[in-house]
C-alpha positions in Angstrom: 133.9 9.4 203.5 135.5 8.8 206.9 136.9 5.4 207.5 135.2 3.3 210.2 136.2 0.0 211.7 133.3 -2.0 210.2 134.1 -0.6 206.7 137.7 -1.8 207.1 136.7 -5.2 208.3 134.2 -5.6 205.5 136.6 -4.4 202.8 139.2 -6.9 204.1 136.7 -9.7 203.9 135.7 -8.6 200.3 139.3 -8.6 199.2 139.9 -12.1 200.6 136.8 -13.5 198.9 137.7 -11.8 195.6 141.3 -13.0 195.8 140.5 -16.6 196.9 137.1 -17.5 195.5 137.5 -21.2 196.2 137.4 -20.7 200.0 134.8 -19.7 202.5 135.0 -16.5 204.5 134.3 -16.2 208.2 134.1 -12.8 209.9 134.2 -13.5 213.6 131.9 -16.5 214.2 129.9 -16.1 210.9 130.9 -18.4 208.0 129.9 -18.0 204.4 130.2 -21.7 203.6 131.2 -24.9 205.5 132.0 -27.4 202.7 135.4 -25.9 201.8 138.5 -24.4 203.6 137.6 -21.3 205.5 139.6 -18.0 205.9 138.6 -16.6 209.3 139.2 -12.8 210.0 139.0 -11.7 213.6 139.6 -8.2 215.0 142.1 -9.1 217.7 142.7 -5.7 219.2 141.6 -2.1 218.8 143.2 0.9 220.6 144.0 4.6 220.2 147.8 5.1 219.7 149.4 7.4 222.3 150.5 10.7 220.9 153.4 12.8 222.2 151.5 15.9 221.3 148.1 16.2 223.1 147.3 19.2 220.9 147.5 17.1 217.7 144.5 17.7 215.5 144.0 14.0 214.7 143.4 10.8 216.6 145.0 7.6 215.4 143.1 4.3 215.9 145.1 1.1 215.6 143.3 -2.1 214.3 145.0 -5.5 214.7 143.5 -8.4 212.8 144.2 -12.1 212.8 143.8 -14.0 209.6 143.6 -17.8 210.0 142.8 -20.6 207.6 140.7 -23.6 208.8 141.2 -26.8 206.8 141.3 -30.5 207.5 144.6 -30.8 205.6 147.4 -28.8 207.2 149.1 -28.4 203.8 146.0 -26.7 202.5 146.1 -24.4 205.5 149.8 -23.5 204.9 149.3 -22.9 201.2 146.5 -20.4 201.7 148.3 -18.6 204.4 151.4 -18.3 202.2 149.3 -17.0 199.3 147.6 -14.4 201.4 151.0 -13.3 202.8 152.4 -12.9 199.2 149.3 -11.0 198.1 149.5 -8.6 201.0 153.3 -8.1 200.4 152.7 -7.3 196.7 149.9 -4.8 197.3 149.4 -3.7 200.9 146.8 -1.0 199.9 143.3 -2.1 200.8 140.7 -0.5 198.5 137.9 1.2 200.4 134.5 2.1 198.8 134.1 5.9 198.5 137.3 6.5 200.5 141.0 6.5 200.2 142.7 3.1 200.6 144.1 2.0 203.9 147.6 0.4 204.2 147.8 -3.1 205.7 151.0 -4.1 207.5 151.9 -7.7 208.4 153.3 -8.2 211.9 155.4 -11.1 213.1 153.8 -13.0 216.0 155.1 -16.2 217.5 153.0 -16.5 220.6 149.6 -17.2 218.9 148.1 -20.0 216.8 149.3 -20.3 213.2 148.0 -17.3 211.2 148.8 -13.9 209.9 148.8 -10.8 212.1 147.7 -7.7 210.0 147.4 -4.2 211.3 146.3 -0.8 210.0 145.7 2.7 211.4 142.7 5.0 210.9 143.1 8.8 211.3 140.2 11.0 212.3 140.2 14.7 213.0 139.4 15.7 216.6 135.9 17.1 217.1 137.1 19.2 220.0 140.2 21.3 220.2 142.2 20.9 223.3 143.2 24.0 225.1 147.0 24.4 225.7 148.1 23.7 229.2 148.3 26.6 231.6 151.9 27.2 232.7 152.3 28.8 236.1 155.5 30.5 237.0 157.5 28.6 239.6 157.5 30.0 243.1 160.9 29.9 244.7 160.9 29.5 248.5 164.0 30.7 250.3 164.5 29.2 253.7 166.6 31.6 255.8 167.9 30.8 259.3 168.0 34.5 260.2 169.4 37.9 259.3 172.5 39.9 260.3 171.5 43.6 260.4 172.6 46.7 262.0 173.8 50.3 261.6 177.2 51.9 261.0 177.8 55.1 262.9 180.5 57.4 264.1 181.8 57.3 267.7 179.4 60.1 268.6 176.4 58.1 267.3 175.8 59.7 263.9 174.7 57.4 261.1 177.3 57.0 258.4 176.0 56.7 254.8 178.1 55.1 252.0 179.9 52.7 254.3 180.8 49.3 252.7 179.7 46.3 254.8 180.9 42.8 253.9 180.4 39.2 254.9 183.5 37.7 253.4 182.5 34.1 254.1 179.3 34.5 252.1 180.8 36.9 249.5 178.0 39.4 250.3 178.6 43.2 250.1 176.3 46.1 250.8 176.5 49.9 251.0 174.7 51.7 253.8 172.0 54.3 253.0 171.4 57.7 254.6 170.3 56.0 257.8 173.5 54.0 257.9 171.6 50.7 258.1 172.4 47.3 256.4 170.8 43.9 256.4 172.0 40.5 255.2 169.8 37.4 254.9 171.7 34.4 255.9 171.1 31.4 253.6 169.4 28.3 255.0 171.6 26.1 257.0 174.1 28.9 258.0 174.2 29.0 261.8 177.9 29.6 262.5 179.4 32.9 263.5 180.4 35.1 260.6 182.9 38.0 260.3 181.3 41.3 259.5 183.5 44.1 258.2 182.4 47.8 257.8 184.7 50.4 256.3 184.7 53.9 254.8 187.8 55.6 253.6 190.5 54.9 256.4 187.9 54.0 259.0 186.9 50.4 259.7 185.3 48.0 262.1 185.4 44.2 262.2 183.1 42.1 264.4 181.8 38.5 264.6 178.1 37.8 264.6 175.6 35.0 264.1 172.4 35.1 262.0 169.7 36.7 264.1 171.9 39.4 265.7 171.5 43.1 265.4 174.8 45.0 265.4 176.0 48.6 265.9 179.3 49.1 264.3 181.2 52.3 265.3 183.9 53.1 262.8 187.4 54.0 264.1 190.6 54.9 262.4 192.4 51.7 261.2 195.5 50.9 263.2 
């Protein structure tokens, strides 16, 4: 049998009546007798406990009760509250008809009228399985201010393949293909002039360029 809130409240009332037969029992505003001290049980709060795992197969319902004693003599009130507290401390398992017992836990409260704060939790399996969240791969946006591109060629205009082209300030290096071309993407925020060096064997060329420029580097013999 699945636990329900009314079953827990009723079982708590039955336990109090069986343990203290010389008092009346009040569940909410209903009282069993008015000619003797009354133990009043009220459901003070009810909420679903947050779970760090949204895929958990169970839901936890927290019940917070207030147990108060109404009596003309404050000493009688104190005596019954003390005896109820001792009884709960000795056996916190509340017997449930046709179901496993639930565990009662006393809480300390100082901001409410004199009484006992008692709580318990009910577990129930989810009736619907939650699908796992869909994870999307992050998209990286690269903001570039421009490119430095061009071609490396010989003095007579022939493309030079295999030339090494460097941007030392950005630690970027490329090797030209068969068409002699190269292309560097300048990172966002780079607007200053940069040194561009092209070399192959004993031939080299050094120029200064800004992002957005297209260059033609003619290799000559190093001096």
